[in-house]
N, C-alpha and C positions, 0 to 999 in steps of 0.2 A: 582594647589592644594597644600596647605601648609602641613607641617608635621602633624599638628593636624587633618586636614581633611583626610589625608591619613590613619592615625591610626584609625580614626572613621570608614572610609570605610572598613578597614580590619575587624574591629569588626562586622560591619554590614554584611559583606559577611559571616562571621562565623555563625551569627544568621540566615541569609538567608539559608545557607546550612542546618542548623537545621530544618528550616521550611519544608524541604522535608519530614520530618516525618509526616506532615499532609496528605501525600498521593499524593502530586504533586511534581515530581522530575524534576530537571534541568529546572526550569521555566525561561522564558524570557518574560519580561513584558513591557507594554506601560507606558506612563507617569502617575504620581500620580493622575492627574485630572481625568483620565479615571477610575482609581480604585474607585474614589469617586462617580462615576455614577452607579456602579454595585449594584444591589439589590439582595436580596435573592430570589430564584426562586422556585416555586412549581414544583412538578414532574408530568410527564405523561399527559401533556396538548398538544393539537395539535399545531404544529408550522408551519409557512410558510417557504418555501425554501428561499435561498438567493435572495436578491432584484435584480431588473433589468433583471429578467429572466435568471440569471446566475445559472449554475449547482453547486452543491456541488462537489468539486474535491476530490477524494480519490486516493492517490498515494501509491500503494503497490509495495515495492521493495523486490524481492526475492534475498536475498544476498547469494552469494556462487557460482553462475554460474549454473543456471538451464539447464539441458540437454534437450534442445528444440526438438532435433531429436527423442527423446523417449517420448515426449509429443504429438507432432504433427508428425505423421509418414508418410513419403513420399512413400506410398506403390505402387502408380501407376502414378507417375509423368513422368516416362519414363522407358522403359525396362532396360536401362543401370543403372538408379538409383536403380531400384528394385533389380537387381542382385548385385550391389555394397553393398547396405544396408544389405541385408540378407545373402550374401555369402562371400563377401570380407572384408568389413569394420567392420561389427558387427555380425560375425557368431554365437556368443553365447549371445550377448547383444542386439539383436534386439527385437522388439515387434511384435509378430505374426500378419500377415496381415489379414484384414477382410475376405478375401476369403480362408483362411487356415482352416485346420481341428482342430486347437487348441481349447481347451475349453475356455481359456481366450485369447482374441485377440483384436486388435485395432478395433475401431468402425468407419465405413466409414462416412465421412462428405460430400464430394462432388465428389467422384469418383477418386480423386487424393490423397487427404490427409485423414488421419484417426486419431482419438484420442485414447490415451492410455485408456484401459478399466476402470481404476480408476479415470479417468476424466469424466466418464459417469455412475457412480454408481447409480443404481436405475432406469436407463432407460430400456425400454422394451428390453428383449433379452440379456441383459448384465449379465454375470456371476459375482456375487458379494460375495466374501468371507467376513466374519465378518460384515455381513449386519446389519444396524441399521436404526432407524427411521429418521436419518439425511440424508439418501441416497435418493435424489430426482432428480437425473439426472445430477448433476454437470455442468461442462462446456458444455457438449453435449446438455443438455436441453436448456441452455442459447443460444447456437448457433442455434439450431433448431427453437426457437421462435424469432430469429432475434435480440437478445439482446447482442450477443457477436460477435465482429469482431476480427479476428486474422491477424496480420501483420507479415509475415515471412521474414527472412533475415535481421532483424533489428539489429542495433548496433551503438556504439559510434565511431565517427571518431578519437577519442583520446584513443582508446583501447591500452593497454600496455601488457596485459597478467597478470598483477598484480591485485589481488582483490582490494587492498587498493587504488591504483591509479585510476583504472577504475571506481570503485564505486564513488569516489570523483568527477571524471569528469562527470559521469552521473548525480549525485546530483546537481552539479553546471552547467551542460550543457556546459562544456568546461574547459580549463585550465586557472588558474590564474584569475578566475572571481571574487573572493572575496565575493560572496554571493550565495545563493541557487537559482535555477531557479524559484522555487515557490515564494520565497521572491520577486524576480524581477517582477513576474506576479502580485503579490499583490500590489507592489508599483506602477507599471504601471497603474493599475486600480484605484489608489488613495483609496485603501481599508482603511476604518476606523480602527484604531488600536484597537478599542473596539471589532472588529469582532473576533469570536471564531475560532482560528486556533490551532489544536491539533496534537500531535503525540501520538497515543494510545499505548504507550510503556514507558520505563523508561528513554529515552533520546531524545533530539531534533536531528533529522537527518540533515545532511548538506544541504539538499534541502531547509530547512528553515533557513539557516544561515543568520544572520543579520536582521531577522524579529523580532522586539521587541513587540510581542504580542502573543507568542506561549506558550503552556503548554504541558509538557510531563505528561501523565496521566496513572498510572498503572492500573492493573486489578481492577475494582470496588470492588471485594471481599477483596482487600487489602487496599482499600481507607479508611483512618481514621487518626485521630490525635494521632498517637503514635510517640514518640519523642526519638531521640538519647540523651543519651546512653541507653534508654529503648525502643529501636526500636522493640524488640520482647515482650514488656510488654503486658500481656494478662489479666490484672486485670478486674474484673467485677463490675458492679453496681456503687455505689457512689464513691468508691475509684478511679476508672479509670476516672470518670468525674472530680473529684477533681484534679487529677494529670494533666489532660489536661488543666483545667482552670488555674492552677498554672503556667504551662509552658507558656501559652499565656500571662499571667500577667507579666511574666519576659521579654518576647520579645517585647510586644507592646511599652513600654517606650523607648526601644532602637531605634525603628523606628520612634518615634515621637519627637526626639530631634531637628530636623531641616528639611531642604528641600534638603539635598544632594541626589545625584543620588541613592546611595545604600540604604538610608533610604526610599526613594520613592519606590524602588524595594521591600523592606520588607513589606511596607504597602500594596502594590499590591498583594504580595504573600498571605497575610491573606485575602484580599478582594476576590481574585480569589478562595481561598479555600471556603469562605462563599458562593460564587455563585454556585460552583460545588458540594459542599458537600450534599445539600438536594437531588440532582439528583442521584449522584453516590452511596449514602448510602441507597437509596431506591431500593428494589429488582426490577430488570427489567424483565418483562415477554415478551420475543420476540414472534413474530407471528409464527415463525417456529423454528425447532430444529437446533442449531449449533452443530458442532462436537467439543466437549470439553472433550472427553474421553481421559485421559492421557495414557491409555494403547495402544491406536491406534495412537495418534498424537506424532510425534517425537520431537516436541517443547514444550511438556508438556502443550498443549492446549493454548499457548499464542496467536496464531493467531486468533483462534476462539473467545477468550475473547476480543481481540482487535477490531475485526469487530463488535461484539455485543456492545461494548462500543461506537463505532462510531454511530451505529444506535440509541442507547439510547440517546446520546447527540443531534443527529440530530432531534429527535422527542420530545425532552424536550422543555418546554416553558421557554426560557431564557429571562431575562430582557434586555440583550444586543442584538446585532445583531445575527442572526442565525449562525450556524456552516457553515463556508465557505470552509475550507480545512482540511483534515485529512490525516495523513501519517502513514503507518505501514511498519515495516520491518519484513520479513518472514525468519526465520531460521530453524534449525532442522537438518542440515547436507546436504545441496545441493551441496557441493563441493565434488563430487563423483569421486575422483581419484581411489578408490578401492571399491570392493564389492558393486557396484551400485545397482544391482538387476534389475529385469525386471517386471514380473507380478505375481510372486510366493509369496503368503502370507504364504505358509507352510514352506518355506525355508528362503531365504533372502528377507525380505519385506521392505527393506530400501526405494527404489524408490516408490513402491506402497503406503507406508505410507505418504511419502512426498507429493505426488500428490493428494492423498485422502484428506489430510488436507487442501491443497490449494484450490482445486476444490470445495469441499463440502462447505467450509465456504464462498467462494465467492458467490456461489449459494444461501446459506442461507441468506447472507447479502442482496442480491438483493430482495429475496422474503420478507424479513422482512421490507425493505424500501417500497416495492410496496404495502404492506398491508396498508400503510398510503396514501390515495389518494393525499394528498398535496405533497408528495415526488415522486410519480411515474412520471418518465420522467424528473426529476430535479436533478439527480446525475450522475456522470460519474466516473467509476473506471478505472484507468490505471495500468497495471501490467507489470513491467519490471524486468530484471535481468542484471547484469553488462556485461556478455557475455555468450555464449553457451559453449558446450564442443567440442572437436575435433571430426572429422567425424568417426574415427576408435577407437575401444576399445584397451586398453593397456593390459599388461600382468598380471595386478592385477584385472581384471574383472571390470574395471572402465574406465572413459574417462577423459583426462586432459583438461586444459583450452583451449577454442577455440575462436570463434569470433561471427558470426551472430547468432541470436536467435529469439525467439518469442517476440512479444509485444501484449498484450491483451487489448482490449477496451470493457468495459461492461457498459450498461445502461439499459434503459427501455422506453417504450412508444414511440419508434422511434427516440430517441435522438442520438442513435448510429446506423449507417447503418450496422447492423450485418448480421449474416448468411452467411458470405463470408470469404474466405482466401485471403488476399491482399498481394501485394508485387511482386517483380521481382524475382521469384524463380531461384536461380543460378545453380541448379542441384548439383549432388554429384561427378561429374567428375573433377571439379576444386576446389582445396583447397584454402581457404583464409588465413588470418593471423593466425599463430600458427596451421595451418592445420585444421582450423575450417571452418564452413560454411561461404562463402564470404558474406560480408555485402553489401547489395544492397539498403537498405533504412536507411537513417540517422534517428535515433529514434526521434530526435528533430523535424523533419517535421511532425511526427504524433502528437506529443505534441502540436505543433503549430496549427495544424488543430483543435484539441480539444479546445485550448484556443480561437481560432478565432470563431469556430462554436458554442461552448457551453458556453464560458465564456465572450464573447463580446469584446475580445481584437482585436484591429485593426491590419492590416498587418504591419503598421509602428511601432506600439508599440512592436510587436513581434520581428521585425527585428532590432530595435534600442535599446530596453530595456530588453526584456526577453531573446532572443537568438541573441545577437549582431553578425552581420555578416552572419546569416543564410540566405540562398537563399530560401526564402518563398514568393511566389507571390500571394497567396490566397488559397481558400478552395480546399482541395484534395478529399473530399467526404467520409471520414471515419465517419463523424458525421453529424447529421442534423444541419442546419445553424441557427436555433433559430431565433435571431433577424435580421440576415443578409439575403440578397437575395440568393436564391438557384440557380440562373440562371447559375453561373459559376462552380458549383460543379462537379468535375470529379474524378474518381479513377479507377485504373486498377486492375482487379481481376485476380489472377492466376488460 
């Protein structure tokens, strides 16, 4: 690249950065030819699922280190475990057992493990403070109807105890990979760059690193052509329309001067905005209630809005390929070193609010998607966190960085073999890395099973392209095999 092209590129990047004011931030685009095929799309028309009988993959990353032991309570795995959890390890930070006399207590799943009560809000017999019409049973109801599989003792073999390192290794599925694991899946499947791949948030996560076809989409309520330095401009009527038109008039010539990479990116930015704008600027009426009450949600309702956005895009009639992958990061304070809280909404409600937000909106998303017959059985939600917490509470009524944790698989119509707690339960007598729950299942093997059974990836594609070096020999039974033979499916339930 010569000096002139370099300076043009810098100017183009400045303009592209300004294009984020259109309501699409941190965009990564495909080539210009793709943008020229994009047409404006009407809203609220039925859409078919991804082609080839592949599921929509929704990757939910709970960043901060979710305390899995207080989500899935080992109340009856062994007498020694029970004594350790309630008396020695977490004497004031445990979740009351299902067979206790407590008003708010864990809800039995299978006689061994139980769910935190705020993961079962709305289920029969569950005490529910701050009840709302969004309380429809949460994770408990998904488990009971066979749509939720829980894999315990999961974790990354590259765990370090650092949020930043371990999150990156989970997103990339290893060290020094140079790309996200979802990107490698899309590339392995020769996914058309026109395919809609989104992060329903303000940034592209590392799991999509190096995929030139992704869009980071903010809350639709904030979607619109407002431009820096007038990002907060709230003008009404013709004055605002005129300003938007003038801004676009200034940018389009910058992107039409040639065929350089940056100029192509700018054209694609505007084309993508034109594609998504009619959808996201139209009020979406979900089939069920999401939890978007900012008084209850610790993340100011971002997760609920993000899941609603994914459902809206999935069910929209897009001129390009249907939505293939969606990513969401869940925040709100999961790094519970201090004042974690247990089940008390009247005192410290930190953990109850975190889990209510996660559980309720996962259930709402599933019910919303299932309301469209075309999507029932054609989406798989994977929920991970970078690591769990240590087995014991600290002196600040919290738990520090641990190791093994939960991994959740959610689907519908039998595409997930749910209603079970999977994994090789290590017990609470032996501590793993950082004094956390020992990691007995490499989380990548669960993802591999999803990609193999529900996304059509072959064993060879998974071992050589998606998760290089992973010892994956075939289906493990967490998911229905879809296009593949079910003859060799096996899984061990604890």
